[in-house]
DODRENPA-722066 format. One line per field, with one value per residue: x negated, y negated, z negated of N, C-alpha, C, O in turn; residue in three letters. Coordinates in steps of 0.02 Angstrom, whole numbers, padded with zeros to 5 digits, m for minus. Layout:
N
n_u: c(X/...) .
n_v: c(Y/...) .
n_w: c(Z/...) .
ca_u: c(X/...) .
ca_v: c(Y/...) .
ca_w: c(Z/...) .
c_u: c(X/...) .
c_v: c(Y/...) .
c_w: c(Z/...) .
o_u: c(X/...) .
o_v: c(Y/...) .
o_w: c(Z/...) .
lumgu: c(ALA/...) .
***
This chain:
116
n_u: c(m00042/m00025/m00107/m00037/m00073/m00099/m00088/m00148/m00097/00010/00082/00220/00246/00179/00094/00093/00123/00052/00092/00092/00067/00139/00162/00226/00284/00303/00426/00371/00322/00308/00152/00144/00268/00311/00315/00407/00542/00489/00351/00339/00382/00284/00173/00207/00211/00077/00021/00079/00018/m00115/m00101/m00054/m00166/m00257/m00205/m00236/m00159/m00041/00067/00123/00163/00273/00409/00528/00608/00656/00732/00752/00835/00853/00946/01060/01084/00960/00909/00872/00754/00674/00671/00596/00464/00455/00477/00362/00269/00305/00283/00296/00324/00352/00456/00528/00664/00776/00843/00928/00971/01065/01014/00999/00847/00711/00633/00688/00630/00577/00603/00607/00591/00508/00517/00428/00408/00290/00215/00063) .
n_v: c(00059/m00112/m00255/m00404/m00560/m00724/m00900/m01060/m01068/m01127/m01182/m01169/m01121/m01044/m01086/m00988/m00814/m00661/m00503/m00334/m00351/m00464/m00639/m00752/m00909/m01044/m01176/m01305/m01472/m01647/m01736/m01872/m01969/m02086/m02082/m02071/m01962/m01881/m01894/m01843/m01712/m01666/m01672/m01576/m01461/m01453/m01421/m01296/m01228/m01226/m01148/m01027/m00992/m00968/m00850/m00768/m00769/m00841/m00967/m00898/m00779/m00792/m00740/m00785/m00942/m01072/m01226/m01374/m01524/m01693/m01778/m01742/m01813/m01847/m01740/m01729/m01803/m01728/m01611/m01652/m01656/m01522/m01453/m01489/m01418/m01281/m01111/m01080/m00959/m00872/m00911/m00920/m00841/m00959/m01069/m01219/m01336/m01465/m01542/m01596/m01648/m01615/m01729/m01888/m01962/m01874/m01806/m01685/m01509/m01357/m01182/m01036/m00868/m00748/m00623/m00540) .
n_w: c(00000/00038/m00032/m00103/m00039/m00085/m00046/m00091/m00225/m00349/m00505/m00488/m00360/m00209/m00056/00041/00064/00103/00158/00195/00333/00366/00363/00251/00239/00127/00114/00213/00201/00249/00226/00234/00202/00256/00392/00549/00607/00713/00688/00556/00580/00671/00585/00488/00569/00606/00482/00465/00572/00522/00405/00459/00536/00433/00387/00489/00604/00723/00803/00909/00858/00778/00681/00627/00603/00496/00489/00402/00402/00352/00407/00522/00637/00683/00751/00886/00892/00806/00880/00991/00944/00903/01026/01097/01027/01005/01060/01230/01288/01187/01100/00940/00845/00775/00652/00618/00501/00419/00271/00100/00049/m00068/m00092/m00060/00043/00132/00291/00352/00327/00345/00360/00393/00455/00500/00603/00564) .
ca_u: c(00000/m00063/m00103/m00008/m00122/m00064/m00128/m00131/m00052/00021/00123/00290/00251/00119/00111/00101/00108/00044/00102/00111/00063/00185/00148/00286/00266/00352/00448/00317/00348/00255/00110/00157/00341/00328/00320/00473/00557/00439/00287/00343/00386/00217/00129/00226/00190/00004/00009/00098/m00037/m00173/m00086/m00052/m00235/m00287/m00180/m00258/m00105/m00026/00137/00149/00185/00326/00465/00589/00596/00713/00717/00800/00826/00894/00999/01069/01082/00891/00888/00838/00686/00638/00661/00541/00401/00459/00468/00292/00228/00325/00260/00346/00339/00368/00497/00556/00731/00771/00903/00918/01029/01059/01009/00968/00782/00690/00610/00733/00593/00562/00653/00606/00555/00509/00496/00416/00383/00253/00176/m00009) .
ca_v: c(00000/m00175/m00304/m00468/m00615/m00789/m00958/m01123/m01051/m01177/m01155/m01157/m01087/m01044/m01105/m00931/m00747/m00613/m00436/m00282/m00376/m00520/m00701/m00788/m00976/m01084/m01234/m01353/m01540/m01693/m01770/m01944/m01978/m02149/m02070/m02058/m01891/m01847/m01893/m01795/m01645/m01649/m01660/m01511/m01409/m01448/m01384/m01226/m01200/m01212/m01091/m00966/m00975/m00938/m00781/m00731/m00766/m00906/m00980/m00849/m00720/m00810/m00694/m00823/m01011/m01108/m01298/m01414/m01595/m01733/m01812/m01704/m01861/m01852/m01675/m01737/m01826/m01670/m01564/m01676/m01631/m01449/m01429/m01499/m01372/m01210/m01070/m01079/m00890/m00833/m00951/m00875/m00855/m01020/m01101/m01288/m01360/m01528/m01528/m01647/m01621/m01631/m01799/m01923/m01990/m01821/m01798/m01617/m01455/m01299/m01117/m00987/m00801/m00728/m00561/m00553) .
ca_w: c(00000/00043/m00086/m00084/m00040/m00089/m00029/m00124/m00280/m00402/m00560/m00468/m00296/m00167/00012/00084/00040/00158/00134/00243/00401/00378/00327/00230/00219/00090/00152/00221/00206/00271/00177/00241/00208/00290/00464/00575/00612/00756/00653/00501/00608/00696/00528/00459/00616/00599/00421/00480/00613/00479/00362/00501/00553/00373/00382/00547/00653/00754/00818/00958/00822/00732/00678/00610/00580/00467/00487/00364/00415/00306/00445/00585/00693/00706/00777/00950/00877/00779/00936/01035/00915/00905/01095/01117/00988/01006/01115/01285/01307/01128/01054/00889/00820/00735/00626/00598/00462/00382/00199/00058/00031/m00136/m00091/m00013/00099/00180/00343/00378/00292/00390/00333/00446/00441/00559/00603/00561) .
c_u: c(m00044/m00056/m00071/m00063/m00084/m00114/m00102/m00080/m00050/00066/00192/00296/00182/00141/00124/00087/00103/00048/00123/00115/00110/00163/00213/00265/00322/00374/00392/00348/00291/00215/00125/00231/00360/00335/00393/00483/00507/00373/00286/00344/00318/00170/00143/00202/00114/m00015/00024/00043/m00097/m00160/m00084/m00123/m00270/m00266/m00202/m00204/m00093/00048/00165/00177/00238/00384/00531/00568/00661/00692/00772/00784/00876/00952/01006/01070/01012/00865/00851/00765/00644/00622/00607/00474/00399/00444/00397/00247/00243/00298/00315/00366/00359/00407/00532/00630/00726/00840/00884/00980/01013/01060/00980/00903/00760/00665/00653/00697/00573/00619/00660/00567/00563/00480/00484/00393/00349/00220/00102/m00044) .
c_v: c(m00062/m00217/m00368/m00520/m00680/m00846/m01020/m01112/m01107/m01145/m01133/m01117/m01082/m01061/m01045/m00867/m00703/m00543/m00390/m00309/m00433/m00579/m00737/m00856/m01008/m01141/m01285/m01422/m01587/m01720/m01845/m01954/m02044/m02140/m02060/m01983/m01854/m01840/m01844/m01724/m01623/m01632/m01592/m01454/m01399/m01409/m01310/m01193/m01181/m01152/m01026/m00944/m00943/m00865/m00738/m00722/m00835/m00910/m00932/m00788/m00735/m00761/m00730/m00892/m01039/m01181/m01333/m01487/m01635/m01768/m01778/m01749/m01868/m01787/m01682/m01759/m01769/m01622/m01587/m01651/m01554/m01424/m01437/m01447/m01299/m01174/m01066/m01008/m00846/m00873/m00904/m00887/m00914/m01042/m01171/m01312/m01427/m01511/m01589/m01616/m01647/m01703/m01836/m01955/m01937/m01815/m01725/m01571/m01393/m01238/m01071/m00920/m00778/m00660/m00579/m00507) .
c_w: c(00000/m00019/m00060/m00091/m00038/m00075/m00065/m00180/m00332/m00454/m00536/m00403/m00263/m00096/00057/00046/00102/00129/00191/00314/00417/00334/00314/00205/00179/00135/00153/00235/00226/00213/00177/00254/00241/00366/00485/00583/00656/00720/00596/00527/00634/00639/00496/00504/00615/00537/00431/00522/00569/00434/00401/00519/00493/00364/00440/00600/00683/00774/00871/00923/00769/00738/00666/00586/00553/00460/00450/00379/00374/00341/00513/00646/00721/00736/00844/00940/00849/00836/00984/01009/00919/00976/01120/01083/01000/01068/01169/01305/01248/01077/01004/00878/00772/00712/00605/00562/00430/00308/00163/00034/m00037/m00143/m00040/00046/00151/00229/00366/00331/00335/00355/00393/00417/00506/00549/00602/00610) .
o_u: c(m00096/m00005/m00077/m00097/m00042/m00173/m00041/m00026/m00102/00085/00220/00345/00133/00199/00162/00043/00144/00013/00166/00161/00120/00149/00251/00231/00381/00344/00367/00394/00233/00240/00119/00254/00419/00358/00435/00438/00483/00341/00238/00311/00297/00132/00097/00176/00090/m00061/m00013/00025/m00126/m00204/m00110/m00138/m00309/m00303/m00190/m00204/m00131/00086/00226/00212/00249/00405/00584/00517/00715/00642/00832/00728/00932/01001/00962/01057/01003/00805/00803/00721/00585/00566/00574/00433/00347/00403/00373/00192/00197/00292/00372/00418/00381/00393/00562/00656/00677/00890/00830/01035/00955/01101/00942/00903/00788/00674/00654/00730/00553/00678/00710/00518/00618/00427/00526/00365/00376/00199/00080/m00105) .
o_v: c(m00064/m00214/m00384/m00524/m00691/m00840/m01030/m01142/m01131/m01087/m01085/m01082/m01111/m01053/m01050/m00865/m00707/m00526/m00408/m00292/m00449/m00570/m00751/m00861/m01000/m01154/m01307/m01428/m01569/m01727/m01877/m01949/m02055/m02186/m02044/m01944/m01800/m01788/m01806/m01680/m01566/m01584/m01556/m01404/m01343/m01368/m01267/m01136/m01128/m01109/m00975/m00884/m00896/m00824/m00678/m00672/m00881/m00863/m00925/m00748/m00696/m00742/m00710/m00899/m01031/m01197/m01325/m01510/m01615/m01786/m01786/m01726/m01893/m01779/m01646/m01737/m01762/m01596/m01545/m01627/m01525/m01379/m01396/m01434/m01258/m01204/m01051/m00998/m00789/m00871/m00854/m00939/m00920/m01034/m01182/m01308/m01444/m01472/m01628/m01564/m01696/m01734/m01817/m01973/m01954/m01818/m01706/m01590/m01377/m01241/m01067/m00917/m00788/m00642/m00627/m00509) .
o_w: c(m00034/m00054/m00001/m00143/00006/m00090/m00069/m00180/m00354/m00448/m00562/m00393/m00287/m00078/00105/00002/00148/00082/00231/00351/00476/00275/00361/00154/00195/00187/00101/00275/00220/00157/00125/00311/00254/00400/00443/00568/00636/00722/00587/00499/00621/00643/00478/00480/00623/00538/00409/00509/00577/00427/00378/00518/00501/00338/00441/00637/00669/00763/00876/00955/00723/00792/00691/00552/00584/00429/00465/00371/00363/00309/00555/00702/00777/00747/00856/00976/00866/00840/01016/01048/00935/00984/01159/01107/01006/01122/01154/01335/01258/01017/01025/00899/00735/00748/00577/00589/00417/00284/00191/00001/m00062/m00195/00018/00095/00207/00210/00396/00300/00358/00324/00438/00363/00560/00494/00635/00616) .
lumgu: c(MET/SER/ASP/ILE/LYS/ARG/THR/ASN/VAL/GLU/ALA/ARG/TYR/SER/ASP/MET/ALA/VAL/TYR/ASN/GLY/VAL/ALA/TYR/LEU/ALA/GLY/GLN/VAL/PRO/ASP/ASP/ALA/SER/LEU/ASP/MET/GLN/GLY/GLN/THR/ARG/GLN/VAL/LEU/GLU/THR/ILE/ASP/ARG/LEU/LEU/ALA/GLN/ALA/GLY/THR/ASN/LYS/ASP/ARG/LEU/LEU/MET/VAL/GLN/ILE/PHE/ILE/SER/ASN/ILE/ALA/GLU/ILE/ASP/GLU/MET/ASN/LYS/ALA/TRP/ASP/ALA/TRP/VAL/SER/LYS/THR/ASN/ALA/PRO/PRO/ARG/ALA/THR/VAL/GLU/ALA/ARG/LEU/ALA/ASN/PRO/ASP/TRP/LYS/VAL/GLU/ILE/ILE/VAL/THR/ALA/ALA/VAL) .
***
């Protein structure tokens, strides 16, 4: 049986757990909440790229994505950043919902699961 490997462990959560060939990322949020929706989304996707690389995988191996946005009216702006980033040949199953996020200045939070 594989050991669970965790990344950036804090008292309340870790950014990622890898187990049995699957990387599970916590909800990733922007570092700079002053950015617009596209900027925040790009920043979150860059963080996801870094975490996936640490696990030895990448966006072509995404199994599922959940996107939470604070204002559904900004979905087109979020999608502009998403469309520029997502694999054109391996787009994952995805859900996008409007949600009140933990920090009112955050516009987007993204959770991904990927095969390693």
